[in-house]
C-alpha positions in Angstrom: 0.0 0.0 0.0 1.3 3.4 -1.0 0.3 6.9 0.2 -0.4 8.0 -3.4 -2.8 5.1 -3.8 -4.7 6.2 -0.7 -4.6 9.8 -2.0 -6.0 8.7 -5.4 -8.7 6.6 -3.7 -9.8 9.6 -1.6 -9.8 11.9 -4.6 -12.0 9.6 -6.6 -14.4 9.2 -3.7 -14.6 13.0 -3.1 -14.9 13.9 -6.8 -17.3 11.1 -7.7 -15.3 9.9 -10.7 -11.9 9.1 -12.1 -11.8 11.9 -14.7 -12.5 14.7 -12.1 -10.1 13.1 -9.7 -7.3 13.1 -12.3 -8.0 16.8 -13.1 -7.8 17.6 -9.3 -4.5 15.7 -9.0 -3.1 17.1 -12.2 -2.3 13.6 -13.7 -3.8 11.5 -16.4 -7.0 9.4 -15.7 -5.3 6.1 -16.6 -2.8 6.6 -13.8 -5.5 7.1 -11.2 -7.4 4.1 -12.4 -4.3 1.9 -12.4 -3.3 2.9 -8.9 -6.8 2.4 -7.4 -6.9 -1.1 -9.0 -3.6 -1.9 -7.4 -4.8 -0.7 -4.1 -7.9 -2.9 -4.4 -5.7 -5.9 -5.3 -3.5 -5.2 -2.3 -6.4 -5.0 0.1 -8.4 -7.8 -1.5 -11.5 -5.5 -1.7 -13.6 -3.7 -4.3 -13.7 -0.1 -3.3 -15.8 1.3 -6.1 -18.9 0.3 -8.1 -18.1 1.3 -11.7 -20.7 1.7 -14.4 -20.6 3.6 -17.7 -22.4 6.5 -16.1 -21.2 6.8 -12.5 -18.6 5.7 -9.9 -19.8 5.1 -6.3 -18.2 3.7 -3.2 -18.9 0.1 -2.2 -19.7 -0.6 1.5 -16.0 -1.5 1.9 -15.0 1.7 0.3 -17.3 3.8 2.6 -15.8 2.0 5.6 -12.2 2.6 4.5 -12.6 6.2 3.4 -12.2 7.8 6.8 -9.3 5.5 7.6 -7.5 6.6 4.4 -8.1 10.2 5.3 -6.6 9.8 8.7 -3.5 8.1 7.3 -3.1 11.0 4.8 -3.6 13.6 7.5 -1.0 11.9 9.7 1.5 11.8 6.8 0.9 15.5 6.1 1.5 16.3 9.7 4.7 14.3 9.7 5.9 16.1 6.5 5.1 19.5 8.0 6.9 18.8 11.3 9.9 17.6 9.3 9.9 20.7 7.1 9.7 22.9 10.3 12.6 21.1 11.8 14.6 21.4 8.6 13.7 25.0 8.3 14.8 25.7 11.9 18.0 23.9 11.3 19.0 25.4 8.0 17.2 28.7 8.1 16.4 28.5 4.4 13.3 29.8 2.7 12.8 28.6 -0.9 10.6 31.3 -2.6 9.2 31.3 -6.1 8.8 34.8 -7.5 7.0 36.5 -10.3 9.1 37.7 -13.2 10.0 41.4 -12.6 9.2 41.2 -8.9 9.2 45.0 -8.3 9.9 47.2 -5.3 7.2 45.6 -3.0 9.0 42.3 -3.1 12.4 43.9 -2.5 11.0 45.7 0.5 9.5 42.4 1.8 12.8 40.6 1.5 14.7 43.5 3.1 12.3 43.4 6.1 12.7 39.7 6.3 16.5 40.1 6.5 16.0 42.6 9.4 13.6 40.4 11.3 15.2 37.1 10.8 18.9 37.5 9.6 19.5 33.8 10.1 17.0 33.0 7.3 18.7 32.5 3.9 16.3 33.1 1.0 16.7 31.1 -2.2 14.7 32.9 -4.9 13.6 31.1 -8.1 11.9 32.9 -11.0 9.6 30.4 -12.7 6.4 30.4 -14.7 3.1 30.4 -12.8 2.5 26.7 -13.5 6.0 25.8 -12.4 5.8 27.8 -9.2 2.5 26.2 -8.2 3.8 22.7 -9.0 7.0 23.3 -7.0 5.0 24.4 -3.9 2.7 21.3 -4.2 5.7 19.0 -4.3 7.6 20.8 -1.5 10.4 21.9 -3.8 9.4 25.5 -2.8 8.2 26.7 0.6 6.0 29.4 -1.0 5.5 31.3 -4.3 4.3 34.8 -5.2 1.6 34.8 -7.8 -0.4 37.6 -9.4 -4.1 37.7 -10.4 -4.7 34.1 -9.4 -8.1 33.5 -7.8 -7.6 29.9 -6.7 -5.0 27.1 -6.8 -6.2 23.5 -6.2 -4.4 22.0 -3.2 -2.9 25.3 -2.0 -3.8 28.2 0.1 -3.5 31.7 -1.4 -2.7 34.5 1.1 -3.4 37.9 -0.5 -0.5 40.3 0.2 -1.2 43.5 -1.7 -3.0 45.0 -4.7 -1.4 47.1 -7.3 -3.2 49.3 -9.9 -3.3 48.4 -13.5 -2.3 50.9 -16.2 -3.7 51.4 -19.6 -1.8 52.6 -22.7 -3.8 54.1 -25.5 -3.2 56.6 -28.3 -2.7 60.1 -26.9 -5.4 61.5 -29.2 -8.2 59.2 -28.0 -10.8 60.9 -25.8 -10.1 58.5 -22.9 -6.5 59.8 -22.7 -7.9 63.1 -21.3 -9.3 61.2 -18.3 -7.1 61.0 -15.1 -8.3 57.4 -14.4 -10.2 56.0 -17.4 -12.6 53.1 -16.9 -12.8 50.0 -19.0 -16.1 51.2 -20.6 -14.2 54.3 -21.9 -12.1 51.9 -24.0 -14.8 49.6 -25.3 -14.4 50.8 -28.9 -10.7 50.0 -29.1 -9.1 46.6 -29.9 -7.2 45.2 -27.0 -3.5 44.1 -27.4 -3.2 41.2 -24.9 -0.7 38.4 -24.7 -2.0 34.9 -25.6 -3.7 33.2 -22.6 -1.1 30.4 -22.4 1.6 32.9 -21.6 -0.2 34.2 -18.4 -3.6 32.7 -17.9 -4.5 34.4 -14.6 -3.8 37.9 -15.9 -5.5 37.2 -19.2 -8.6 35.9 -17.4 -8.6 38.9 -15.0 -8.5 41.4 -17.9 -11.0 39.7 -20.2 -13.5 39.1 -17.4 -13.3 42.7 -16.2 -13.9 44.0 -19.7 -16.8 41.7 -20.2 -18.3 42.8 -16.9 -17.8 46.5 -17.7 -19.0 46.5 -21.3 -21.2 43.4 -21.6 -19.0 41.9 -24.3 -15.5 40.4 -24.8 -12.9 42.9 -25.8 -12.3 43.2 -29.5 -8.9 41.6 -30.3 -6.1 43.8 -31.4 -2.6 42.9 -32.6 -0.8 40.6 -30.3 1.1 42.0 -27.2 4.8 41.2 -27.7 6.8 43.0 -25.0 5.8 46.2 -23.2 8.2 48.6 -24.9 7.4 47.4 -28.5 3.7 47.3 -27.8 3.7 50.9 -26.4 5.7 52.1 -29.4 3.2 50.4 -31.8 0.2 52.0 -30.0 1.9 55.5 -30.2 2.7 55.0 -33.9 -0.9 54.1 -34.8 -2.3 57.6 -34.2 -5.9 57.7 -35.5 -5.4 55.2 -38.3 -6.0 51.9 -36.4 -5.9 52.7 -32.7 -5.6 50.0 -30.1 -4.8 49.8 -26.3 -3.2 47.5 -23.8 -3.1 47.0 -20.1 -0.2 46.2 -17.8 1.0 46.3 -14.2 3.8 48.5 -13.1 7.2 46.9 -12.2 9.5 49.9 -12.2 9.0 53.4 -13.4 6.3 54.2 -15.9 7.7 54.4 -19.5 7.3 57.4 -21.7 6.6 56.8 -25.4 5.7 59.5 -27.9 2.1 59.4 -29.0 1.1 57.0 -26.2 -0.8 58.1 -23.1 -0.4 55.9 -20.0 -3.1 56.3 -17.3 -3.9 54.3 -14.1 -7.0 52.2 -14.6 -10.0 53.0 -12.4 -10.5 49.2 -11.7 -9.7 46.4 -11.3 -6.3 46.1 -9.7 -4.0 43.1 -9.7 -3.6 41.1 -6.4 -0.3 39.5 -5.5 -0.7 36.5 -3.2 1.5 34.0 -1.5 0.8 30.4 -2.5 1.5 27.9 0.3 0.6 24.4 1.3 -2.3 24.1 3.8 -1.4 23.7 7.4 0.9 25.3 9.9 3.9 27.1 8.3 7.5 26.3 9.1 9.8 28.7 10.9 11.2 30.4 7.8 7.8 30.8 6.3 6.5 32.2 9.6 9.3 34.8 9.4 8.3 35.8 5.9 4.6 36.2 7.0 5.8 38.4 9.9 7.8 40.5 7.4 4.8 40.8 5.1 2.6 42.0 8.0 5.3 44.5 9.0 5.4 46.0 5.5 1.7 46.5 5.4 0.8 43.4 3.4 
């Protein structure tokens, strides 16, 4: 009997099917089915009634489900205690960061150094998916994520919210507004990076535009990098105007023909993704530093 087999068994029972359990566990369905069948052979029991339409627990499965949960809870407690002991012994915090972390993150790490100088921080810059996967497996203690509403299997602790900025042709009427709203830009095609490059941010922007205007934003030319995109917007003039939206990392750029304004709403939230349960010593120090810096 393996812990992962018990974990898969519990997931199938809670999700009511192998496909949904596989989606929750971020693995293929065949792997879930295979491991559950191995568990059944190991125990000499049938845990699920399987039909073409539904999967349900047998009497044996219902009896063993709470036991499996207790075993997994005990294993998780053991892992967390071990992580706490390791953290206390080495004073190391493994932190995944957003690309272009910005001044808030630098202030957070500076305050951590003041509060807990014994804690060494190892920073890794990874994609969103890689950061979350590393926290789930324990390769990272925590990860900073932007614009993410939820992450299966993890807790998201909101730290701060930053304003979004819009860039549009300087001659557009919305450029005269101090803080334009999304409805003021409804007539302009939106330059936005493909969803696979940053799904949380893409979803945040498109959902906000749809809520403000009642329709999806008209697609403009693709967003490449910030400087090139701002230059292209400024060069369009009144011929084929478009706009884009971004969050500030350093100072605001200045591009001829392009107006940059803070967006009225929404903002973008940066959160700390962690495993559920009590944090280790190094992570506790990071949370204390976050509270001290106003997060």
